[in-house]
C-alpha positions in Angstrom: -12.2 -19.0 4.8 -15.3 -17.6 7.0 -14.9 -13.9 6.0 -15.9 -12.1 3.0 -12.0 -11.2 3.0 -9.0 -12.4 4.1 -8.6 -9.5 6.9 -4.6 -8.4 7.6 -5.4 -7.8 11.4 -6.7 -11.5 11.6 -3.4 -13.1 9.9 -1.3 -10.8 12.5 -2.9 -11.9 15.0 -2.9 -15.4 14.1 1.2 -15.7 13.2 2.3 -13.6 16.0 -0.3 -14.6 18.9 -1.8 -11.2 19.4 -2.6 -7.9 17.7 0.5 -5.7 16.3 0.6 -2.4 15.8 2.9 0.1 13.1 5.1 2.1 13.6 5.0 5.3 11.3 8.5 6.2 10.7 9.2 9.5 8.4 12.2 9.9 6.4 13.8 13.5 4.4 13.3 11.3 1.0 12.3 12.6 -2.8 11.5 9.6 -5.2 13.2 9.4 -8.8 9.6 11.0 -10.2 9.8 14.4 -8.6 13.9 14.9 -8.0 14.0 14.8 -11.4 15.5 12.1 -12.8 12.2 10.7 -14.2 10.3 13.7 -13.9 9.6 16.8 -11.6 6.3 17.2 -9.3 5.8 13.1 -8.7 2.6 11.3 -9.4 -0.5 14.0 -9.9 -2.2 13.0 -6.8 1.4 13.2 -4.4 1.5 15.8 -1.8 4.2 17.3 -0.2 4.3 14.7 2.4 4.8 11.9 -0.1 1.5 9.2 1.4 1.9 10.2 4.9 -0.2 11.9 7.5 0.9 10.5 10.3 1.9 13.0 13.5 5.7 12.7 14.0 8.6 14.8 13.0 11.0 13.8 10.2 13.9 15.6 11.5 13.7 13.1 15.0 15.6 10.3 15.1 14.1 6.7 13.5 14.7 5.0 17.5 13.5 8.5 18.4 10.9 8.2 16.1 10.4 4.3 16.8 10.5 5.0 20.8 7.9 8.1 20.5 4.3 5.7 18.8 5.9 2.6 20.9 5.4 4.3 24.6 1.4 6.2 23.4 1.0 2.9 21.6 1.8 0.5 24.7 -0.3 2.6 27.3 -3.2 2.8 24.9 -3.3 -0.8 23.6 -1.4 -2.8 26.0 0.3 -3.4 22.6 3.9 -5.7 22.6 4.4 -6.4 19.4 5.1 -3.8 16.5 6.0 -3.4 13.0 8.1 -0.8 12.3 6.5 1.0 8.7 8.6 2.9 6.5 6.3 5.5 4.9 6.5 7.8 2.9 8.1 8.1 -0.6 10.1 5.7 -2.0 12.5 4.5 0.9 14.7 2.4 -0.7 15.5 5.2 -3.2 18.3 6.3 -1.3 22.4 5.6 -1.3 22.9 2.2 0.0 25.1 2.7 3.3 22.0 5.2 4.7 19.7 2.5 3.7 21.3 0.2 5.8 21.9 2.0 8.5 17.9 3.1 8.6 16.8 -0.7 8.1 19.1 -2.1 11.3 18.0 1.3 13.4 15.1 0.1 13.1 14.6 -2.7 15.2 14.4 -1.8 18.3 12.8 -4.0 20.7 9.3 -5.9 20.1 9.7 -5.1 17.0 8.3 -8.2 14.9 9.0 -6.8 11.6 9.4 -4.0 8.9 7.1 -3.1 6.3 9.4 -0.6 3.2 7.2 1.2 1.2 8.6 2.1 -2.4 8.7 2.0 -6.0 8.6 -1.1 -8.2 11.5 0.5 -10.2 13.8 1.1 -7.5 13.7 -2.4 -6.3 17.0 -3.7 -6.7 19.2 -6.5 -5.1 21.3 -4.8 -3.2 18.8 -3.8 -1.4 17.1 -7.1 -0.4 20.8 -8.4 -0.1 21.0 -6.2 2.8 17.2 -7.1 3.8 18.2 -10.5 3.7 21.5 -9.7 6.1 19.1 -8.2 8.3 16.0 -11.2 8.7 18.5 -13.5 9.6 20.4 -11.6 11.8 17.7 -9.9 13.8 15.1 -12.3 13.3 12.6 -9.8 11.8 10.1 -10.7 8.8 10.0 -8.2 5.6 7.5 -6.9 4.2 8.4 -4.6 0.7 5.3 -2.4 -0.3 5.0 -1.4 -3.8 2.9 1.1 -4.8 0.6 0.2 -8.1 -1.9 1.7 -8.5 -3.2 0.1 -11.6 -2.2 -2.5 -14.1 -3.0 -0.4 -17.4 -0.5 1.4 -18.8 -1.9 4.0 -20.6 -3.4 5.0 -16.7 -0.3 4.6 -15.1 1.2 7.6 -17.9 -1.9 9.9 -17.5 -1.4 9.9 -13.3 2.3 10.2 -14.0 4.1 7.5 -12.6 6.9 6.9 -14.5 6.8 3.8 -14.4 4.5 0.3 -16.5 3.0 -2.9 -15.0 6.8 -4.2 -16.3 8.6 -2.3 -13.5 6.4 -4.5 -11.3 6.5 -7.6 -12.5 10.0 -7.8 -12.0 10.4 -6.1 -8.9 8.0 -9.0 -7.7 9.6 -11.9 -9.0 12.9 -10.2 -7.4 11.5 -9.7 -3.9 10.2 -13.1 -4.3 13.7 -14.6 -4.4 14.8 -13.3 -1.4 11.2 -15.1 0.0 10.0 -11.6 1.3 6.0 -10.6 1.8 4.7 -8.7 -1.0 1.8 -5.8 0.0 0.6 -4.0 -3.7 -1.3 -0.9 -3.8 -3.9 -0.3 -6.0 -6.7 3.2 -7.1 -10.0 1.9 -7.6 -12.3 3.6 -8.8 -9.7 5.5 -11.6 -11.4 8.1 -13.8 -9.3 6.6 -16.4 -9.8 2.3 -15.4 -12.8 1.0 -16.5 -14.2 -2.6 -15.0 -11.9 -4.6 -17.4 -9.1 -3.0 -16.1 -10.0 -3.8 -11.6 -10.9 -7.7 -13.2 -7.0 -7.4 -14.9 -5.4 -5.6 -12.2 -6.9 -8.0 -9.9 -5.9 -10.9 -11.7 -2.0 -10.0 -12.3 -1.7 -9.1 -7.8 -3.2 -13.1 -8.3 -0.8 -14.5 -10.8 2.4 -12.9 -9.3 1.4 -14.2 -5.7 1.8 -11.3 -3.9 0.7 -11.8 0.1 -0.8 -8.0 0.6 -3.1 -6.3 -0.4 -3.8 -2.2 0.8 -7.3 -0.7 -2.1 -7.7 3.1 -1.5 -10.1 5.3 -4.2 -8.4 8.8 -5.9 -8.0 11.3 -2.9 -7.1 14.7 -4.3 -4.9 16.8 -1.7 -4.9 20.2 -2.0 -1.8 22.2 -3.7 -1.7 18.9 -6.2 -1.5 19.2 -10.2 -4.5 16.2 -9.8 -6.7 19.5 -7.7 -5.9 21.8 -10.5 -7.7 19.3 -12.9 -9.7 19.3 -10.7 -10.8 22.2 -10.1 -10.9 22.9 -13.4 -13.0 20.3 -14.5 -10.4 18.4 -16.2 -11.4 14.7 -14.7 -14.7 13.4 -13.5 -14.7 11.1 -10.7 -16.3 8.3 -10.3 -19.7 7.8 -7.8 -19.0 5.5 -4.3 -21.2 3.3 -6.0 -18.9 3.1 -8.7 -15.5 2.9 -6.0 -18.2 -0.3 -3.9 -19.3 -2.1 -7.3 -15.6 -2.1 -8.0 -13.9 -3.2 -4.8 -16.2 -5.8 -4.8 -15.0 -7.2 -8.4 -11.3 -7.2 -7.5 -11.7 -8.7 -4.6 -13.5 -11.4 -6.7 -10.5 -11.8 -9.5 -8.4 -11.7 -6.4 -6.5 -14.8 -4.8 -7.9 -15.5 -1.6 -5.0 -15.7 0.3 -3.9 -12.0 -0.6 -4.8 -10.3 2.8 -6.3 -7.0 2.2 -4.9 -4.3 4.5 -8.1 -2.0 4.5 -10.7 -1.5 1.6 -10.7 2.0 1.4 -7.9 4.6 2.6 -8.2 8.0 4.2 -6.7 11.5 4.4 -7.7 14.4 7.0 -10.0 16.5 5.6 -8.8 19.9 6.1 -5.5 18.5 3.7 -7.8 17.7 0.8 -10.0 19.1 -1.8 -11.7 15.4 -2.4 -11.9 12.2 -0.1 -14.3 9.9 0.5 -16.8 11.6 -0.8 -17.6 12.7 2.3 -17.9 9.7 3.9 -16.5 7.4 6.8 -13.9 5.4 5.4 -16.1 2.9 7.8 -19.3 3.9 6.1 -17.6 3.2 2.8 -16.1 -0.4 4.5 -19.7 -1.0 5.5 -21.4 -0.7 1.8 -18.3 -2.9 0.4 -19.2 -6.2 3.4 -23.1 -5.2 2.7 -22.6 -6.1 -0.7 -20.8 -8.7 -0.6 -23.3 -10.2 1.9 -26.1 -9.5 -0.1 -24.9 -10.8 -3.4 -23.6 -13.7 -1.5 -20.1 -12.7 -2.5 -16.3 -14.1 -1.5 -12.8 -12.9 -2.1 -11.6 -15.2 -5.3 -14.6 -16.2 -5.8 -14.1 -16.0 -9.7 -10.7 -17.4 -9.2 -11.0 -22.0 -10.0 -8.2 -23.0 -7.3 -7.9 -26.1 -8.6 -7.3 -25.7 -11.8 -5.4 -22.6 -11.6 -8.2 -20.6 -13.9 -9.5 -17.0 -13.5 -12.8 -17.0 -14.2 
């Protein structure tokens, strides 16, 4: 690997022969952490859009949303291949008949893959059986995006995830049985995690052989429990330099074959109390890469590939 880390966009171009663009789908959903089955209010940073900041109206049908975005992206970027992306909330948390209907509706012309975002405790055989049948019938790739955030169960309880690391392990093992790709979401610079937690989260993803990872810092949407905690001085956020250090350390303990979809997330400034230290996500990415260049660091360089030992 000549790059400092395993870049997702390069994989897409090599695998599909050209650039591939995501088409976000927004459904009128919730999750068991919001509707009262496990908890109410969701994670302490969860806002009413459920992790999605895209512009599509959830009142539009799936095909209408896809067609609208596809036409825009085709015209703007001369794009020819797309991923249907079920982005907000827990997209397996719905009746199975609806799940099947929505998955099939998302395979429109030029869609080469479907990406489904959900919680580790909302993935079951029934969902995967539907997706396997869809994959075989429509010849599309399937990616399951699982929100882990951290392997530290104490932190998971503080942020009110209402699942544990064992749920994530179970979901990964089940998904791998069907041969689907797994993308894991993690949050670094969490106030309740230390560097050992960062390393352990990377080790866990490496041992489970997940395929992809999305990294972002802890941002604070308005009108959330976390925003109230922050305004009341109940939580002290880490510095930008600490985030950069944690991302680099995370990458060192992450298997080199795991694709990195992003090194830092973002959200609209007008919807947040705090996001990325009021710094461009491009600048933060540059800081991460500069540190890796300066210290000659590569993704997975703390892993002995021959022996399978994480140093």
